[in-house]
Backbone bond lengths (Angstrom), bond angles and torsions (degrees), N, CA, C in turn:
res aa  C-N    CA-C-N  psi(-1)  N-CA   C-N-CA  omega(-1)  CA-C   N-CA-C  phi
1 X - - - 1.447 - - 1.514 109.84 -
2 X 1.281 116.55 127.01 1.459 121.21 179.40 1.520 109.36 -93.07
3 X 1.317 116.49 131.49 1.456 121.36 178.94 1.508 109.80 -89.85
4 X 1.320 116.52 -171.48 1.458 119.89 177.82 1.522 110.29 -65.37
5 X 1.320 118.43 153.56 1.466 120.04 179.95 1.520 110.27 -61.37
6 X 1.324 115.87 141.06 1.458 119.56 -177.47 1.520 110.75 -80.81
7 X 1.315 115.07 153.48 1.461 121.58 176.72 1.521 107.45 -91.94
8 X 1.324 117.13 53.89 1.460 122.75 -174.55 1.522 111.29 -69.25
9 X 1.300 115.63 133.08 1.457 122.19 177.87 1.522 107.49 -101.34
10 X 1.339 118.26 126.35 1.470 120.29 -179.88 1.527 111.33 -56.43
11 X 1.323 116.51 135.60 1.457 122.04 179.36 1.517 114.22 87.82
12 X 1.323 117.72 -3.93 1.467 122.04 178.96 1.523 109.11 -120.69
13 X 1.324 117.40 129.25 1.463 119.89 -179.46 1.525 113.90 -70.69
14 X 1.328 117.22 -18.24 1.467 120.71 177.55 1.527 109.07 -149.70
15 X 1.319 115.97 161.54 1.464 121.33 179.08 1.524 110.16 -59.69
16 X 1.331 117.44 -37.90 1.462 121.98 -178.86 1.516 114.31 -72.62
17 X 1.329 117.28 -8.28 1.467 121.26 -179.85 1.524 112.97 -83.93
18 X 1.330 117.52 -6.05 1.463 121.83 -174.79 1.524 112.10 -56.24
19 X 1.313 119.24 -43.28 1.460 121.92 -177.86 1.514 114.66 -89.15
20 X 1.334 118.36 12.05 1.466 122.44 -175.10 1.527 112.88 -57.54
21 X 1.313 118.16 -47.21 1.462 121.68 -174.53 1.528 112.56 -70.03
22 X 1.329 116.64 -15.61 1.463 120.59 177.44 1.527 111.24 -102.45
23 X 1.335 117.25 -0.33 1.461 121.31 -179.67 1.514 113.47 76.34
24 X 1.330 116.79 20.33 1.463 121.04 -177.07 1.522 113.12 -99.99
25 X 1.309 117.31 6.80 1.463 120.53 -176.28 1.528 111.15 -93.43
26 X 1.328 114.73 167.89 1.459 122.11 173.13 1.523 106.65 -120.52
27 X 1.334 118.20 125.53 1.460 121.00 -176.73 1.526 112.87 -63.08
28 X 1.330 116.26 141.16 1.463 122.09 174.78 1.523 108.13 -75.69
29 X 1.300 116.58 125.73 1.455 121.81 -177.48 1.525 112.20 -64.51
30 X 1.323 116.93 -35.20 1.460 120.54 -178.21 1.522 111.27 -70.70
31 X 1.316 117.41 -48.38 1.459 121.64 -179.09 1.527 109.66 -65.69
32 X 1.324 117.71 -37.27 1.455 122.04 179.15 1.517 113.45 -63.42
33 X 1.319 116.62 -23.38 1.472 121.37 178.04 1.522 112.39 -96.53
34 X 1.336 116.56 2.16 1.457 120.36 179.62 1.516 113.08 84.32
35 X 1.326 117.72 15.74 1.460 122.09 179.50 1.521 109.73 -99.89
36 X 1.313 116.75 165.55 1.461 120.91 175.47 1.519 109.55 -84.18
37 X 1.317 115.67 134.36 1.458 121.47 176.71 1.520 108.31 -86.74
38 X 1.320 117.58 126.21 1.467 121.48 -178.41 1.519 112.24 -68.25
39 X 1.328 117.81 -23.25 1.464 121.10 -179.04 1.526 112.18 -77.91
40 X 1.320 116.52 -23.63 1.458 120.96 178.97 1.528 112.06 59.55
41 X 1.338 115.91 -132.52 1.465 121.49 -177.72 1.523 112.47 -66.46
42 X 1.331 117.87 -18.80 1.463 121.66 -179.88 1.535 112.97 -85.53
43 X 1.323 117.86 -2.19 1.461 121.97 -177.67 1.523 110.20 -64.36
44 X 1.336 116.03 134.75 1.475 120.12 -179.36 1.526 111.99 -83.69
45 X 1.322 116.84 2.46 1.459 121.72 178.13 1.527 110.23 -109.73
46 X 1.317 116.39 158.91 1.460 122.61 -173.43 1.528 112.30 -76.82
47 X 1.325 115.61 130.42 1.460 121.84 176.68 1.529 111.32 -99.36
48 X 1.324 117.95 3.59 1.461 121.73 179.80 1.528 111.75 -95.19
49 X 1.319 117.18 -21.21 1.469 121.79 178.77 1.520 109.49 -75.99
50 X 1.316 116.17 134.18 1.455 120.73 178.03 1.518 111.24 -92.48
51 X 1.323 115.85 -177.78 1.472 120.15 -179.50 1.528 113.14 -60.96
52 X 1.306 118.12 -32.17 1.466 120.83 179.77 1.534 110.61 -65.98
53 X 1.320 116.52 -38.49 1.472 120.72 179.78 1.523 110.15 -66.23
54 X 1.324 116.74 -43.09 1.466 121.89 179.08 1.526 109.84 -59.76
55 X 1.315 115.75 -44.09 1.461 121.51 -179.07 1.529 110.89 -67.01
56 X 1.330 117.18 -41.42 1.470 121.47 -179.95 1.529 111.09 -64.41
57 X 1.315 116.54 -41.49 1.466 119.43 -179.79 1.521 111.34 -68.82
58 X 1.320 116.83 -35.04 1.464 120.59 177.80 1.530 109.52 -65.04
59 X 1.337 116.87 -42.37 1.465 121.16 178.58 1.526 110.53 -65.02
60 X 1.331 116.51 -38.66 1.459 121.13 178.94 1.534 110.75 -63.85
61 X 1.335 116.48 -42.29 1.470 121.22 177.61 1.522 110.93 -62.82
62 X 1.325 116.20 -43.21 1.461 121.50 179.65 1.527 110.73 -61.46
63 X 1.332 116.21 -42.82 1.459 121.41 179.87 1.529 110.67 -63.91
64 X 1.329 117.16 -40.86 1.457 121.84 178.43 1.524 110.91 -63.03
65 X 1.321 116.82 -44.83 1.466 121.31 -179.58 1.527 110.49 -63.58
66 X 1.328 117.10 -41.30 1.473 120.19 177.92 1.524 111.50 -63.67
67 X 1.316 116.48 -41.37 1.462 120.36 178.77 1.504 112.19 -63.49
68 X 1.318 116.83 -41.18 1.466 121.78 178.54 1.524 109.92 -66.15
69 X 1.333 116.54 -41.43 1.470 120.37 179.87 1.533 110.71 -63.53
70 X 1.323 116.37 -38.06 1.475 120.17 -179.78 1.526 111.46 -69.33
71 X 1.324 116.75 -35.36 1.459 120.04 -177.59 1.526 111.84 -80.68
72 X 1.348 116.94 -14.86 1.455 120.38 178.91 1.515 113.20 82.75
73 X 1.328 117.22 7.63 1.462 121.61 179.22 1.509 110.38 -83.67
74 X 1.346 115.40 167.51 1.450 120.73 174.37 1.516 107.63 -114.28
75 X 1.337 116.93 153.54 1.451 121.39 -179.42 1.511 112.52 -80.00
76 X 1.295 119.98 -18.10 1.462 122.33 -175.82 1.466 110.17 -86.20
C-alpha cells in the first residue's frame, strides 16, 4: 500500500532531520536504539542523531528539571 507522497528534503533522511545542524531537532527513539523507524522519511523526528545524542539530551532535560525543582519555580 502506497501512502501519501513524503515531504522529503534532499540531504535529510527524515523530515524531522531538517533542523539537525542547528540543534533544533528531536532524536527519533527508534533510530537511536538501532531499530527501523516505520515512518521512514516522513518521520517528524531526527534520523541523524545517534544514541549518544539521545542520551545527552535526556541528561540535559533531567538537569533542567532538577534545577527548576531546587529553585521552586514552575515550567509553565
